[in-house]
C-alpha positions in Angstrom: -23.8 109.8 202.4 -25.2 112.4 199.9 -23.3 115.3 202.0 -20.1 113.4 201.4 -20.7 113.2 197.8 -21.4 117.0 197.6 -18.3 117.6 199.4 -16.4 115.6 197.1 -17.8 117.3 193.8 -16.9 120.8 195.4 -13.1 119.8 196.2 -12.6 118.4 192.4 -9.9 120.6 190.8 -11.5 123.0 187.9 -9.6 123.4 184.7 -7.2 126.4 184.5 -9.3 128.3 182.0 -12.5 127.9 184.0 -10.9 129.9 187.1 -10.1 132.9 184.9 -12.7 135.6 184.5 -12.8 138.0 181.7 -11.6 140.7 183.4 -8.6 138.8 185.0 -7.4 138.0 181.1 -8.0 141.5 180.2 -5.9 142.7 183.1 -3.2 140.2 182.2 -3.1 141.3 178.3 -2.8 144.9 179.5 0.2 143.9 181.3 1.9 141.8 178.5 1.0 144.0 175.7 3.3 146.8 176.5 6.3 144.3 176.9 5.3 142.9 173.5 5.1 146.2 171.8 8.6 147.0 173.5 10.1 143.7 172.2 8.9 144.2 168.7 10.3 147.7 168.7 13.6 146.8 170.2 13.9 144.1 167.6 13.5 146.4 164.7 15.6 149.2 165.9 18.3 146.6 166.3 18.1 145.4 162.8 18.1 148.9 161.5 21.2 149.9 163.6 22.9 146.8 162.1 22.1 147.5 158.7 23.3 151.0 159.4 26.6 149.8 160.9 27.2 147.4 158.0 26.7 150.0 155.2 29.0 152.3 157.2 31.8 149.9 157.4 31.4 149.2 153.6 31.6 153.0 153.1 34.8 153.2 155.5 36.6 150.6 153.6 36.0 152.4 150.0 37.1 155.6 151.6 40.1 153.9 153.0 41.2 152.5 149.5 40.4 155.7 148.2 42.8 157.5 150.8 45.7 155.0 149.9 45.6 155.4 146.4 45.5 159.3 146.6 48.4 159.2 148.8 50.4 156.9 146.3 49.6 159.2 143.5 50.8 162.3 145.5 54.0 160.5 146.4 54.8 159.6 142.8 53.8 163.2 141.6 56.1 164.8 144.2 59.2 162.8 143.2 61.8 165.1 141.5 62.1 163.3 138.2 58.3 163.8 137.7 58.4 167.5 138.6 61.4 168.0 136.3 59.3 166.4 133.4 56.3 168.7 134.1 58.7 171.6 134.3 60.4 170.7 130.8 56.8 171.1 129.2 56.9 174.7 130.5 60.3 175.5 129.4 61.9 175.6 132.9 65.2 173.5 133.3 66.3 171.7 136.6 69.0 173.6 138.3 72.3 171.7 138.3 74.3 173.8 140.8 73.5 173.1 144.5 72.1 175.7 146.5 74.4 178.1 148.4 74.1 178.7 152.2 74.2 182.2 153.3 75.6 183.1 156.4 74.9 186.5 158.0 77.1 188.1 160.6 76.0 189.3 163.9 77.6 192.7 165.0 
């Protein structure tokens, strides 16, 4: 009967942490550690890229609105009436006669 009791005590399931040796835990940590470092690096890099993208989009909007305002200023400044007003200040007058087309005869 004593043999049966000894066998039953040997076949009892050991707790999970008792089966693991120190070297086994160290090897597992050495495998997991690089993945953990990569995960942290990747998340920080992604956050930095998103921040950069956000600032560039904001700057692009500002430049786009500036371009539109400059185009409208150029359009207004290049109208014939505005040019005539600027030329009056210098003493030049707007021509009232239409231009003449010059035709060259080919021999």
